[in-house]
BASE-37681 format. One line per 10 residues: their letters; for each residue x, y, z of C-alpha. Coordinates in pm, 1 decimal. Each point is the difference from the previous one (the first is absolute). Layout:
! residues N
A) X Y Z; ...
***
This chain:
! residues 502
MLFTEDAVQI) 2413.8 910.4 768.4; -258.7 12.6 -274.8; -53.2 321.0 -204.7; -320.9 163.9 102.5; 124.4 325.9 -141.3; -25.9 77.7 -376.9; 297.5 79.2 -218.5; -52.6 368.0 13.4; 12.1 -0.9 383.1; 313.8 -217.8 2.4
AQQIRQSNIS) 165.2 238.5 -239.7; -87.5 297.1 215.1; 130.1 -167.5 311.6; 328.7 -72.5 -166.4; 33.6 347.5 -133.2; -57.8 141.3 345.5; 260.0 -256.2 147.4; -277.9 -154.6 218.2; 100.5 -346.5 -124.8; 312.5 -123.9 -171.4
IVDTVQRALN) 13.9 -139.3 -356.7; 199.8 -298.2 118.1; -246.2 -86.4 271.5; -283.5 36.2 -242.6; 147.7 -228.4 -255.8; 101.4 -245.5 265.4; -360.4 9.0 130.5; -127.5 -98.0 -348.0; 245.0 -284.4 -24.5; -93.0 -115.7 340.3
NINRYNPLLN) -369.1 -0.5 -81.9; 61.2 -193.0 -325.3; 214.6 -250.9 191.6; -269.3 -54.5 263.7; -332.3 18.3 -187.5; 82.8 -109.5 -351.6; -3.7 -372.2 81.2; -375.8 41.2 72.7; -68.0 201.1 -305.4; 250.1 -109.1 -276.1
AVTHIQFDAL) -24.9 352.4 -132.6; 365.6 69.2 -43.8; 210.6 -219.4 -225.4; 337.7 174.8 25.1; 162.2 218.9 280.1; 256.2 258.9 -77.9; 221.5 11.6 304.3; 236.0 249.1 -174.1; -283.5 245.3 61.8; 170.9 56.9 347.0
NVAEAYQAKL) 305.9 127.0 -184.5; -213.1 238.3 -199.0; -172.7 115.6 322.1; 330.4 71.2 167.8; 109.6 217.1 -292.1; -329.0 185.7 -11.9; 15.4 56.0 373.1; 351.6 136.0 -19.9; -107.6 236.0 -281.7; -306.2 125.3 206.0
EALSDAQKET) 204.4 71.5 309.9; 230.4 226.8 -211.0; -279.6 216.3 -121.5; -154.6 310.2 151.2; -355.6 30.3 61.2; -54.6 203.9 -320.2; 192.7 -261.9 -200.9; -212.6 -281.0 143.8; -296.1 165.9 -154.5; 148.2 -52.8 -343.2
LPPFYGVPIL) 31.8 -372.7 48.6; -218.5 -236.6 -218.9; -349.3 -40.2 148.1; 44.9 -354.8 127.5; 361.9 22.8 102.4; 98.3 -310.4 203.5; -337.7 -161.8 -4.6; 9.9 -386.9 -48.5; -202.3 -153.5 -291.1; -57.0 -328.8 -156.7
LKDLGQTQAG) 8.2 -44.3 -374.4; -238.7 -238.5 -182.1; 195.0 -280.0 -146.3; -151.8 40.9 -356.2; 215.5 227.2 -216.6; 99.9 283.6 216.7; 373.6 -104.4 -36.1; 276.9 124.3 211.3; 353.2 -61.6 -108.8; 158.4 -291.5 169.1
QPSTSGSRLM) -311.5 -129.6 165.3; -218.6 -305.7 -90.0; -297.1 50.3 -226.2; -181.1 -330.7 -20.1; -366.8 110.4 -108.2; -115.7 -288.1 220.8; 134.0 -263.7 -242.4; 252.2 -272.7 31.6; 107.0 77.2 -354.2; 144.4 324.9 141.1
KNFIAPITDN) 131.7 -143.6 322.5; 368.8 91.7 -71.2; -58.9 330.4 -165.0; 183.5 299.7 144.1; -107.4 334.2 -149.0; 288.7 171.3 -185.1; -166.3 350.1 10.3; -226.1 210.1 207.1; -318.3 84.1 -186.5; -130.5 349.1 -27.9
FVQQILDAGF) -283.9 -56.7 244.2; 216.9 -137.6 260.6; 251.0 280.2 -49.4; -290.5 240.9 59.3; -69.6 -193.5 328.5; 362.0 44.1 99.8; 10.2 371.5 -104.6; -310.7 50.0 222.9; 230.4 -100.4 289.2; -139.3 -355.8 74.8
IVVGRTNTPE) 231.7 -270.5 114.3; -86.9 -342.5 -156.2; -13.4 -281.4 268.4; -116.1 -285.2 -220.0; -245.0 -130.6 -261.6; -358.1 -133.8 38.2; -171.4 -317.2 -117.4; -213.9 -13.8 -315.2; -166.3 -276.3 -220.1; 213.7 -118.0 -279.5
FGFKNESDSD) 50.2 299.6 -251.1; -295.2 168.1 163.3; -255.1 -180.0 -206.3; -248.8 -80.0 286.7; -211.5 185.7 241.2; 134.0 -234.2 268.3; 350.4 5.9 142.0; 104.6 -370.4 22.0; 278.4 -79.9 -237.2; 139.2 -353.4 -11.0
FNGAVNHPMD) 352.4 147.4 43.9; -50.5 215.3 312.0; -327.7 -133.5 144.7; -317.1 171.1 96.2; -33.5 336.2 182.4; -214.9 -13.9 311.6; -251.6 273.9 77.2; 86.5 173.4 323.9; -360.7 6.7 117.5; -56.8 -374.7 -67.0
LKRNPGGSSG) 302.4 -210.0 -82.8; -218.6 -255.9 -183.3; -88.8 261.3 -260.1; 203.1 164.8 -283.5; 42.7 371.5 -18.5; -42.9 -7.6 -372.1; 240.2 82.4 -280.1; 208.7 80.1 -162.1; 131.3 236.3 282.4; -112.6 -222.3 271.9
GAAAALKAGL) 333.0 -18.9 179.7; 20.9 379.2 6.3; -352.8 29.7 127.5; 63.4 -256.5 282.7; 330.0 150.3 104.4; -161.7 356.0 27.3; -324.7 -116.4 167.9; 208.0 -181.8 265.8; 214.5 305.7 56.9; 333.2 -156.3 -103.3
VPAVTASDGG) 97.2 309.8 -176.3; -152.6 351.1 -41.4; 12.2 -12.8 -389.9; -26.8 -255.8 -288.9; 3.4 28.1 -369.2; -253.1 -190.5 -222.5; -94.9 -25.9 -368.3; -330.8 -33.1 -179.8; -61.5 -162.0 -333.1; -361.9 -86.5 61.3
GSIRIPASFT) -70.4 77.9 354.6; 318.6 -121.0 171.2; 13.0 307.7 225.3; -368.1 35.8 58.1; -85.2 -359.3 52.3; 221.3 -67.9 297.3; -73.4 352.1 135.4; -363.0 -90.0 12.9; 56.8 -344.6 150.0; 217.3 140.3 284.1
GLIGLKPTRG) -159.3 331.9 81.0; 257.8 229.2 -160.8; 13.4 284.1 -248.1; 88.3 -110.3 -362.1; 39.0 269.5 -265.8; 70.7 -103.7 -368.0; 136.0 310.4 -155.3; -74.6 135.7 -347.4; 196.4 -156.8 -283.5; 325.4 188.0 -44.0
RMPVGPGGYR) 4.2 135.5 351.5; 277.0 -231.0 130.4; 351.9 -48.4 -124.6; 70.4 -291.6 -245.8; 309.5 -153.2 -168.7; 270.2 -27.4 -72.4; -59.0 -285.2 -255.7; -371.7 -51.5 30.2; -218.6 314.3 -21.9; -354.5 -131.6 -69.9
GWQGASINFA) -74.5 -235.5 275.9; -261.9 -238.3 -150.2; -72.1 275.9 -262.7; -57.9 261.5 280.2; -234.3 -223.6 211.2; 248.9 -55.3 273.5; 143.9 275.0 226.0; 204.9 22.6 323.2; -97.9 187.8 312.0; -71.9 -94.7 355.9
ITRTVRDTWE) -252.2 -129.0 258.7; -45.4 251.3 301.8; -155.0 32.8 342.5; -94.4 372.3 -27.8; -112.5 245.3 -258.2; 289.0 232.1 75.4; 245.5 -286.6 -65.9; -171.5 -66.4 -335.9; 10.5 369.3 -88.2; 360.1 53.8 106.4
MLKALQVEQT) 124.5 -311.2 -172.0; -187.7 98.4 -314.5; 169.0 338.5 -2.3; 330.2 -149.3 70.1; -6.5 -270.2 -267.4; -191.1 166.2 -295.2; 200.2 102.2 -301.6; -34.7 161.2 -331.0; 205.9 -256.2 -206.4; 23.0 127.4 -354.0
EAAFFCPKIS) 186.5 -294.9 -127.1; -281.7 -236.2 109.7; -270.5 -145.8 -216.3; -271.1 148.4 231.1; 26.5 355.6 138.9; -210.8 159.7 277.4; 55.9 360.6 129.8; 85.4 24.4 364.8; -258.8 100.0 251.4; 86.2 353.5 78.3
QQDLIELDRP) -150.5 34.6 343.9; 230.3 -8.3 293.2; -257.3 -62.1 270.4; -298.1 -211.8 12.9; -288.3 229.8 85.5; -358.4 -69.7 92.9; -274.0 -44.7 -264.3; -148.3 337.0 -77.8; -323.2 -143.1 -166.8; -228.2 -302.8 15.0
LKIAYTYDVP) 93.5 -273.6 -262.6; -238.3 -165.3 -245.7; 77.0 -364.3 63.1; -135.6 -277.2 -211.2; -47.4 -343.1 136.2; -100.4 -336.5 -136.0; -119.5 -340.6 129.0; 102.9 -162.8 -322.0; 295.0 -232.9 4.0; 237.7 -3.2 -284.1
AGYTLRKDAR) -1.0 -332.5 -213.3; -348.2 -83.3 119.2; 62.3 -122.9 346.0; -237.3 45.4 295.3; 69.2 254.8 266.3; 48.6 -182.1 328.4; -193.1 98.0 315.3; 311.0 138.8 188.3; 113.7 210.7 -296.2; -349.4 139.9 -44.3
EALDQAIEQL) -10.1 100.6 359.1; 329.3 159.7 -23.9; -116.4 210.7 -303.0; -332.1 82.4 161.8; 182.0 127.1 319.3; 244.9 207.2 -210.8; -293.2 162.9 -208.1; -175.7 101.6 322.1; 316.8 135.6 166.5; 91.8 203.4 -317.4
KQLGHQLVEV) -363.5 133.4 -17.1; 30.7 123.4 363.0; 331.2 175.0 -101.9; -215.0 201.1 -259.1; 94.2 -174.0 -320.1; -244.3 -88.6 -281.1; -20.9 -368.0 -55.7; -146.3 -137.2 -318.2; -57.1 -372.4 -93.4; 120.2 -76.8 -354.3
PLPTDGRKAM) 29.4 -327.3 -195.8; 346.6 -120.1 -43.4; 130.3 209.8 -290.8; 225.8 -260.7 -154.5; 1.3 -356.6 -134.9; 192.5 -177.3 288.3; 9.7 -341.1 -177.8; 165.7 137.2 -315.1; 237.7 211.0 202.7; 118.4 -321.1 192.6
ETYYMVNGVE) 30.7 -202.0 -316.1; 242.4 267.1 -147.6; 173.2 21.1 330.0; 84.8 -369.2 5.3; 109.9 15.8 -363.5; 248.3 276.1 63.9; 138.8 -185.1 307.6; 59.9 -299.6 -222.8; 205.7 203.6 -257.2; 190.3 185.0 275.1
TQVMMESIEQ) 87.4 -324.3 178.6; 119.0 -143.7 -330.2; 228.5 304.1 -48.6; 119.0 -32.6 369.7; 89.4 -370.7 -47.5; 186.1 69.3 -308.8; 216.2 254.1 196.3; 54.8 -246.1 285.1; 104.5 -258.7 -254.9; 251.0 235.2 -140.8
GQQRTVTQDD) 135.7 88.5 343.4; 29.4 -363.2 114.3; 106.4 -126.0 -342.8; -245.9 -290.8 -1.6; -357.2 -87.7 -90.0; -249.1 40.5 284.9; -223.0 -308.6 70.9; -322.6 -87.5 185.7; 219.8 -100.6 296.0; 133.8 353.3 35.7
MEPMSWALYR) -334.6 159.1 87.5; -352.3 -55.6 134.7; -264.2 -134.6 -233.1; -193.4 327.6 -26.3; 320.3 180.6 -102.5; 78.8 -269.0 -256.5; -341.8 32.2 -148.9; 16.6 377.2 -26.8; 340.1 -33.9 -162.3; -110.5 -245.1 -253.1
SGENVTGADY) -329.6 167.5 -78.7; 189.9 321.3 -93.5; 178.5 -171.6 -280.4; -324.8 -31.8 -192.6; -116.9 361.6 28.7; 59.8 177.1 -330.6; 124.5 355.2 -53.3; -357.0 92.5 -132.5; -147.2 -153.0 318.7; 226.4 208.6 215.3
SRVLTYWDNL) -57.2 325.6 -199.0; -380.1 -50.0 31.0; 32.5 -43.1 382.5; 208.8 318.6 39.3; -254.1 198.9 -214.1; -277.6 -141.9 224.8; 193.2 118.6 308.5; 35.1 343.2 -152.7; -366.7 18.9 -71.7; -86.9 -123.3 351.9
AVQMEQFFQE) 212.9 290.0 128.1; -196.7 242.3 -218.1; -330.3 -135.5 119.2; 98.9 29.3 365.1; 143.7 345.6 -41.2; -342.6 105.1 -143.3; -164.3 -156.9 295.0; 213.9 203.8 242.1; -96.2 322.2 -172.0; -338.9 -56.3 155.7
YDVLLTPTNN) 98.9 -165.6 334.6; 290.1 67.5 214.3; 45.9 -359.7 121.2; -137.5 -347.0 -57.0; -55.4 -199.5 319.5; 5.9 -373.6 21.8; 120.7 -261.2 268.8; 373.0 -71.8 -53.2; -57.6 -368.4 45.8; -298.4 -221.5 -23.0
GAAFVHEEFH) 28.6 -106.5 366.2; 259.6 -46.4 267.0; 327.5 -178.1 -13.2; -17.3 -367.5 -92.1; 147.7 -303.0 170.8; 316.8 -145.3 -145.0; -153.9 -295.7 -170.4; -270.5 193.3 -184.7; 166.8 -6.9 -348.3; 219.4 -295.6 11.9
QQPEMIDRLH) -9.1 -179.0 -334.2; -113.3 -363.4 -35.3; 237.7 -252.2 -171.4; -222.5 0.6 -303.0; 35.3 375.3 -51.6; 369.8 -23.5 48.8; 19.3 -262.6 -272.1; -196.8 214.7 -243.3; 225.3 309.5 60.1; 318.3 -222.9 -58.3
HIDDLSKSEQ) -160.5 -114.1 -336.3; -113.6 341.0 -120.8; 213.9 -39.9 -305.3; -261.6 -262.4 -115.5; -271.0 259.7 -20.7; -94.2 260.1 -271.7; 32.5 360.8 64.0; -360.5 49.0 95.9; 14.9 -306.5 222.5; 306.5 132.0 170.6
QSLIWEVFNH) -164.2 328.0 78.6; -305.4 -184.6 129.6; 217.1 -210.4 232.0; 177.5 310.9 129.1; -341.1 151.6 82.3; -106.9 -324.5 172.5; 302.9 -17.3 223.1; -39.3 362.1 121.3; -378.6 -9.6 9.5; -60.3 -82.6 364.7
SLEWTPFTQQ) 274.6 247.2 134.7; -125.4 265.3 -221.8; -338.8 -27.6 147.7; 158.2 117.0 332.3; 188.0 293.0 -165.4; -194.2 118.4 -310.6; 14.4 374.7 58.0; 365.8 89.0 -32.3; 118.3 -72.4 -351.7; -162.4 250.0 -231.0
QNLAGQPAIS) 176.6 300.6 160.0; 320.5 -165.1 -104.1; -113.5 -37.2 -350.7; -121.0 360.7 -12.2; 304.8 135.0 184.0; -214.5 189.8 254.0; 58.2 35.7 372.0; -202.6 -194.6 256.7; 27.8 -33.1 388.7; -117.3 -263.8 241.2
LPMYHTAQGL) -102.6 143.8 332.4; -57.2 -204.9 313.4; -352.9 104.9 93.6; -177.1 -337.8 98.3; 45.2 -312.1 214.6; -215.8 -300.8 -26.2; -165.9 -160.5 299.8; 306.7 -217.9 35.0; 222.1 317.9 23.0; 159.5 -42.7 -349.1
PIGIQAWGGR) 43.5 313.2 -219.0; -153.7 74.8 -336.0; 132.1 301.5 -173.4; -208.1 253.2 -205.3; 152.8 105.2 -341.9; -20.2 348.9 -123.5; 86.1 20.0 -377.1; 76.5 331.4 -162.3; 119.8 148.3 -333.2; 358.9 18.7 -107.5
GEEYLLLQLA) 204.6 231.2 216.5; -264.0 27.2 289.3; 192.6 -151.6 276.0; -17.9 324.2 191.9; -373.4 -7.7 -10.6; -7.2 -367.3 111.6; 226.8 83.3 288.4; -196.7 309.0 98.6; -295.0 -236.2 32.7; 201.9 -247.8 190.9
LQLEENGLLY) 121.2 285.7 234.9; -357.7 92.1 64.9; -98.2 -357.8 96.6; 308.8 -33.1 217.4; -62.8 327.1 181.7; -363.3 -112.2 75.6; 125.3 -333.1 147.5; -126.7 -209.7 -298.4; 319.9 -177.1 -88.8; 139.0 -288.4 206.5
TDIIDLSTQI) 373.1 -77.5 -32.5; 121.9 -111.3 348.7; 290.2 -248.9 6.1; -41.2 -355.1 126.7; 219.1 -94.2 285.3; 113.1 -352.9 -39.7; 198.0 -17.9 332.0; -267.6 -204.9 172.2; 29.4 -272.9 -267.1; 382.2 10.7 42.6
NE) -24.7 -42.7 377.4; -242.9 -298.2 -35.7
***
């Protein structure tokens, strides 16, 4: 039976002994077994989750009603982890790459430990593009993820498997991560809620504490605002040993807005792309709905240089990929080759070797100044509104690389540094045109949320992105709550049973 309830409701039913933890976990495993062949959203199933469920159920039955109230907030709720980082000791962690096909995580990382401490029971891992580099979930190693609303389409990336599994109701909760939109892009394409938290909000480490120099962060994709809020409260930390620190949100309850917001919006598209018709209509509709709720809407030009931001983004990705490959080589005690990875991953890796320390330092200074610029912007405006994506979900073949491009990527070592960076831009250019709105928040370390407010004439979702200043997740969620309570968010699951029966 599919999960139409959100994670908070499942947790409440467990705590009240209306449902058993064992039955709930078995329900999730049954859903994955039945529907995943259609979606290819889950790459690994943890059948030992039933043993965990039995232990959790036994503990629950031994507690008094008062003791049950002290349990972690999501006690006994099944969850899927994204198979990109988010390591759990003794479980596979492939990052969507055949290079990592035999890797078993030796440790549970701090983010996953926080998931476990919140009471969740992990039932498996979700499909991603190789190393999370693309906005399309279609790795050569694990295959493409199918969109629950149209199996010929892709739910986006890199948290596409997570979004597909949640939209189809396989589980009530999924984790995700966002290094340039990887939570918000699939949330927008599938009609879900996708919050990228403030830099430093989520646990990091051990081992790596910077996550693409702070651009990448773990969290979740959700179906309700209360799930988003309760998961944010349960997972947030004040991690003094980490490179980036963010004070915890102090509020215990998500209360209604007590004032109208001053909301900026722009029709400009980062990096000079054209705003597509469906995305414009989505933004127009959101503007009118927010005006009707009493907010002040102000049109502004795009306050940043989207082209320069993306050029620095790709440069950092190259360097971080180089460092990652060196670590993999040490672990496998051999040199990695072109045959170990997809052409795009190879090109990013090799381009990173030509980036100098001075180049890298200038990029990080630019990111710092971008954050200052945007923090000043948010002194005048509460929120900056854009579409999340520049259109609805694309068909699987949209970004397939031609043989000529694959050959150029394989021969990237023959190019100069500037030629390499131009090639990286060229290979991402078409896909970036679909998803140009979600990277700068990562560079600045600021929160942004994708909200499912619009459907195209074909019934496909396009999210609206609300971008705020550092630490302003609470305000973004207050706005989301107002929209949800006014019936302006659309997050229903998609029942695939008719396609199974066919």
